[in-house]
BANUFI-342799 format. One record per residue: residue in three letters; z negated, x negated, y negated of N, C-alpha, C in turn. Coordinates in pm, whole numbers, plus 50000, padded with zeros to 5 digits. Example, Ala and Ser with C-alpha at 12.3 -4.5 7.8 and 13.67 -1.06 7.14 Angstrom:
BEGIN
ALA492204868150569492204877050450492204868050330 SER492924871550225492864863350106492134871049997 
//
This chain:
BEGIN
MET686821079378307687781085178272688351093278364 ASN689281087778423689261090678558688581103178643 LYS687101102978672686151108078730686311120478630 LEU686171122378505686291131278429687431139878475 ILE688891134978442689951140078452689441151578607 TYR689261143578701689031150678818687951161478880 PHE687191158778764686751173278769686911180978665 ILE688141179478560688411192378507689371197378581 ILE690191188578686691241196878733690181203678876 LEU689491198978919688421210679015688501221978898 ILE687791220678767687081231178782688531240078718 VAL689591234678667690681244978632691361254478777 MET691491245878905691601248079019690791261779030 GLY689651258079022689001274179061688791284779005 LEU689171281678893689651288378776690941302378775 PHE691971292478848693121299078903692861306379050 LEU692121303679130692201308779260691101319179192 LEU690091319479151689691331979091690451348579036 TYR691611337178952692601346878864693351351478961 VAL693751345679061694801349479226694121362279265 PHE692561356379314692001369979401691741375879340 GLN691531380179173691211392379073692551399679078 ASN693631389679096694991404479086695621401979148 GLU694961403579297695901404979377696791418479418 GLY696181426279372696671440679328698241441379237 ILE698891427079186699561426879121701511427079183 ASP701991435179146703341436979219703911422979194 VAL704281409479355704541399379325706051397279429 SER706761413379409708381409379449709271405479295 LYS710181399779348711021397779254711671403379107 GLU711301418579195711781425679032710301427778959 GLY708881427079032707981426978945707601412678853 ILE708431403978875707731392578798708421388778686 ASP708211385978589708791386178487708691368678479 SER709921360978429710421347378395709251335678331 TYR708221345178258707401337778173706501337478250 ASP706091346978358704911349578378705051338578546 LEU706271329978541705891318978659705121307278642 TYR705091308878495703831298478425703201300378395 ASP702401310078421700841309478328700291300978292 GLU699351306078206698471296678132697841284778200 HIS697221288678337696081280178421697001268378471 THR698461274778532699461268178575700381258178488 LEU700251259278378700761249778245699651239678225 ILE698531242678259697251236378252696891224678314 LEU696761233778449696801219678562698011209678555 ALA699341216978537700721203478586700081197378463 GLU700041198278306699571191678204698601179778280 LEU697351182478307696721176678361696811166778459 GLU697891170378573698481161178666699391150978618 ASN700121151378556701171144778469700371135678381 GLU699371139578286698811131578207698051114878352 LEU697211121678476696951117278535697941104678609 ALA698951110678624699881100478698700611096278654 ALA700791100178507701101086178319699911077578334 GLU698771081278317697611070178340697641059278463 GLU697651063478547697381055878720699211047978670 ARG699751052478632701131046478570701171032978499 ASN700551032078388700081026078283699031019478309 HIS698121022378396697481011678451697690999578538 ILE698731003578624699430996178696699710986878665 HIS700850992678496701860982678436701120970278324 ASN699920982378268699290968878218698280956078283 GLU698140960878404697050952878449697900940978494 SER699480943078544700620928678543700710923778456 ASP701140930478327701240918678224700150918078154 SER698940921278160698350916178094696980902878138 GLU696670909578317695470903878370696770895478482 GLN698140893878442698740882978520698410864778514 ASP697960859478621697000846678588698080837078643 TYR698800830578538699300818978518698410803578574 ARG697160802178590696610790178593696880785578706 SER697400787278827697540781578932699160778278951 MET699750782578874701240778778839701540768978765 PHE701970754478833702780740978736701870737278688 PRO700830730578804699270724478733699970709778673 ASP700540703878671700970691878610700800697378487 LEU701340710078422701700709478284700640719078207 TYR700140701678141698550701378129699150693977996 ALA698200693977935698560680377815696630681577719 VAL696290671677722694910666677658694670659477532 TYR695320667777423694930663777245694360672777158 GLU693810666677095693010679476977693640674076850 PHE694440686676792695330683376709694640684676557 PRO694940683776453693910682576338694140702576265 ASP693660706476235693260718976191693680719076066 LYS693500710676002694180708175842694350695475822 MET695230693675682695570677775643695000677075549 GLU694240665275568693200655775450693900643275388 SER695160640875439695870630675320696360633275186 GLU695850624575099696200626175027697650624374926 ASN698130619275018699760615674974700890628975084 LYS702030632274990702630642275032703290630375199 ILE703710639475282703990634175458705320644475487 ALA706070638475492707310640475560707460639875691 TYR708100650675777708060648875967709410653375973 LEU710520643075969711530643776042711430650076184 THR712350655576234712450658976364713800665176403 PHE713780659576558715410661276583715340669076724 ASP716070678176741716340688476851717880686776904 ASP717840685177050718550691677160719330676777211 GLY718860670977162719010653677217718400652277394 PRO718570637777423719350628877333720990627677379 SER721840618577293722870619677300723170606277291 SER724920601277250725180585777169724430588177049 ASN724340602577007724570599276837722580597576827 THR721780603276902720510597176892720230582776926 PHE720850573276970720670557676964721050552976805 GLU722370562376730722680556876581721400561376521 ILE720610574476584719680575476459718440569576495 LEU718120565676606717130554276633717210543176555 ASP718320538076574718710523076446718670526576323 ILE718680537476254718650544876153717310543076117 LEU716190549076174715410551376189714440535376170 ASP715080524476272714420515476247714720506576150 ASP715950507876098716210501575994715310504575835 LYS715100514775845714400522475774713020522075754 ASN711940522275854711390518775898710260532875892 VAL711210545675945710710557975985709910563276125 ARG709530566976112709250572176271708800590776231 ALA709550589876372710200606476373709560613176517 THR709770628176525709770636776621710960639676709 PHE711170638576839712320644376897712540655477060 PHE712490664077029712170676977101713560676177197 ILE713350670077346714300668677427714870679377509 VAL716210678577524716750691677616716760682377800 GLY716250685077844715790677778008717390679078051 SER718100691178029719800690878125720730681078053 ALA720040674677913721250665277817720710650677856 ILE719850647577932719380636077976720470631778077 THR721140617778034721690609278160721700596178179 ARG721940589078217721430572978263721050567478126 GLU721960570778040721990563377939720570567477806 GLY720530582877892719760590777729718040586577782 GLU718350581077925716820577177962716060566677863 GLY717420557077864716700548177747716390549077641 ALA717380558777579716750567277414715730570477427 LEU714990579277581713980581377508712570568777521 ARG712800557477606712300545677654711780541877511 ARG713340540877421713280534177291712150542677170 MET712500559377228711540565777148710140560477146 VAL709740556677261707810557677301708020541777239 ASN708790532177280708500518577216708160514777088 GLU709530523176994709340521576860708550530976807 GLY707840539676873706680545576785706910558276704 HIS707930564576839708620575876765707540585876879 VAL707880600976876706820609176958708090621477005 ILE708120619577139709000632877205707970644877214 GLY708890659177196708220669477252708980675877323 ILE708690685977367709470695377457709960707277379 HIS711480703377453712490716777358712870727877489 THR713230723677561713920730277696714550722277785 TYR714480726277900715820718677988716760728978002 SER716680739578011718290742577996719150748977863 HIS717760752177786718480754377684718950769777655 LEU719050779677794719690791377768718540802777773 CYS719010810377687717810819777680717670831677785 ASN718740834977854718220843277925718040836678066 GLU717560823978041716940819778150715550815578125 ILE715510809978020713790806477968712800817577943 TYR713890828977840713060839477833712940849877901 CYS713270849778004713100862678078711940865978168 SER711200856878157709520856678174709230850978152 VAL707920851878173706740836678119706890827778293 GLU707210828878390706970823278461708250812078463 ARG709230821178434710560810878397710420801378330 PHE709800808078204710200801478079708840784978103 LEU707430790078222706810779578224707720767378312 ASP708160775278430709130767178515710030758078456 ASP711090759078348711710756478248711050741478184 TYR710200744078117709180733178074708380725678164 ASN707800726978268707370719978314708210709678398 THR709610713378423710490703578445711110696178328 VAL711250695178210711380687278140709970683278128 ASN708860684578087708000677578105707560670178156 GLN707960672078333707910660878427709240649678436 GLN710140653678366711340636678305710810633078232 ILE710520639078143709490625478008708570620478060 TYR707500623478162706650614578211707420607278324 ASP708470610278395708790601978534709350587378430 ILE710320594178275711180582078225710450571978161 THR709310576378089708410572377990707380565678012 GLY706710575478126705140574678144704390580378061 LYS704740585477999704140596577898704060610577868 ARG702870612377867702810630177892703430639577750 ALA703830644677709704160651577592702930665377561 ASN702510664777441702090673677391702140681477293 ILE703380680677285703680694277171704640697377183 TYR705380706877130706960717577193707290726077111 ARG708620729377105709170738177025710090751877089 PHE709630761577058710710770777114712190766077060 PRO713080770977189714630767077131714790779577033 TRP715610782176943715670790076854714370796676742 GLY713280788876765712270791576700711260799476796 SER710100803576720708820809876753709480821276710 ASN710160828076680710620843176626711790848276645 ASN712240837076771713240841976788714110858876861 GLY714660865376879714820878576910715000876477084 TYR715230862677167715040865077281713750868677355 SER712790860977278711780860277383710710873977303 ARG711350882877212710480892977171709620897877290 GLY708040903077277707910906077405706950901177475 ILE707440888877466706300879777550706210863577519 LYS706450864877387706230851177288704940851777287 ASP703880864877240702680857277231701570856577352 ILE702190860377458702210856677610702210839677606 LEU703240834677625704270822977590703140809577493 ILE702880815377365702500809977291700570803877327 ASP699980818377411698720816077421698680809677579 GLU699510807377671699740800177775699660788177730 MET700720784577625700610767077605699500762977526 ASN699300775377465697590766877395697020765477472 ARG696710772977611695580771177686695830760577778 ARG696980755077780697300740877873697390731877760 GLY697050730677657696880722577542697840715277496 PHE699100723377468700100721177378700490727377273 ALA700680717277155700950725977030701560727977009 CYS702860736876903703450742876836704000741176734 TYR705370736176694705620733676612707550739276581 ASP706990749176461708640754776404708670746676275 TRP709440748076202709900737676070710080748175965 ASN709760740975836710050750575704710810742375645 VAL711850733575699712570728975581713940729775661 ASP715580731475665716400739575772717470724875720 SER717440716475768718990713175740720040720875728 ASN720120733775824721300739875847722690731175949 ASP722110718475993723280712376101723940716976184 SER723090729576218723740738976319723930746176300 VAL724700751776190725360761576156726300760776065 GLY727130774276110728310769576043729510757676063 ARG730050757875944730390747675947729660736875847 PRO729450730675868728420717975746728790707975707 THR728780703475634729210689275537728290683475549 ALA728540668775535727240661675488726630661975370 TYR727240665575234726850674875138726040683775176 SER726430697375284725320708975279724270707075344 ILE724190694675421723340689775518722420686775420 ARG722350673175282721440663875200721390677575096 HIS721990689375091721660698574980720230707475093 ASN720490710675178719690715775231718570714575248 VAL718380700775278717120694175325716660693775166 GLU716840690675039716700689174914716210700374877 LYS716950711674883716560723674798715000727374868 ASP714390729174988713530734075003712080722475017 LEU712880708975011711700697975027710610699574971 GLY710530702474789709450704074656708250710474744 ALA708980727074784708180735774782706620730674915 HIS707220721874974705560717975091705340697975054 ASP703910701475117703230689075054703580683175198 TYR704010691575307704130685675459705110691775536 PRO706520687475473707290696175525707720691675607 ILE708290698275756708940698075885710600702775888 VAL711100686675879712870688575820712900695075980 LEU714020703676002714620704776117716270694576099 MET716190688776200717990685376253718000683576348 HIS719490676676470719910679376520720350668676588 ASP719840661676712720790648276758721610648476885 SER722490662276922723310663177060724420658477016 ASP726100658077075726670647377086727620656576978 ILE727500666376894728690671676822727780669676649 HIS726730663676650725910662176517726160648676425 ASN727610643176460728130631676372727650631476231 LEU727790644976144727820642476035725700641376010 THR725180648276084724130647676087723290630176100 VAL723770620376154723860607176150724240600876017 GLU725820607075982726110601875840725300601075747 THR724810614375775723810615775601722230613975624 LEU721840611675729720670608375747720000595575695 PRO720920583175618720180574575514719720579275406 GLU720940587475355720790592275267719370602975227 ILE719110607675338718390625375337717350611075356 ILE716980601375388715760595375431715250588975244 ASP716060579075217715820574275113715830587975005 MET716630602774989715850608674867714790615474925 ILE713840613975025712830617975055711940611174978 ARG712000597475006711190588975009710790588974844 ASP712280591574740712050591074597711730599874570 ARG711000613174618710440624374581708910624074640 GLY708590607074668706710605374658706450607274799 TYR707430608174934707170617675033706880600275110 ASP705520600675219705480590275369706120601575454 PHE706360592675559707200594775690705840596075805 ASP705590606475920705010603476011705460612376089 THR704660613176224705240618276378703990634376325 LEU704980641776440704430657576415702980657776517 ASP702010650476590701270649976648700340648276534 LYS700560641176420699540641376347699700649976235 ARG700240661376266699990674576159699580683176246 LYS699040692976159698400707776211699910709576256 PRO699140722476355700840729476408700820738076360 TYR702440741976345703180754576238703920762076350 ILE703270770776311704510781576410705240787776231 PHE706370800876272706630809876140705210822776159 GLU705120824276039704720840276056705980850276059 TRP705290861576142706120868776226704910878376267 
//
């Protein structure tokens, strides 16, 4: 394509020179030049071709940096090995309780409730929230059959979504924390604010492809307790789960276990009983096919 453009430019330049030589007798004084004639047809064609060529070169450089960036040499420990189911074959309806933004003091109470109810759940961890006590919560999760997923280290949108490399750096940090504390590698993750959030617009496809290449499966949710929106009550949290539950045979329930989510702890036993009463079993997300919002 570039060779063709250069060839056209050469032809146009030749025509332009021929035009100049044929019109040497034309008055080129200031008085003899009309303002329109400053840009004759040949000059405009030549300028247009040059501008197109410059734009093509700029776009080529831009596209090459975006689409051909190689992230394989970055963060060599940010890899997982796991084959996730591509469909659900269970004859039973299965609910997947998930908790974001912990660990915190509420996490221990949630673990106690889950243990009492004989339920296994999935926790998406925020690395910056891990205290010395929180390390104990992560160990309990592993020992009691729960699954830990990567959520974020900083949970700051302007840090994790400003570039692909910064996102991978953030996830690599919390991934290493989980391994150092539990001896287990995470293989699932959830985007802060979900996969269709406005902060990651423009790079989310690259992020998903890169995390898939590294062996991680992404999980959004299809039942939202809204325990982190507005001014929830124990009733509203339970009602939000109940009203959307029946639309799914394999619902992924979003809840939170940070320090401010005392109401989630309060209503969790009722939520578990309600879900069981509607004929659902419970399991962890690594047993479910990945789920990403449609966008």
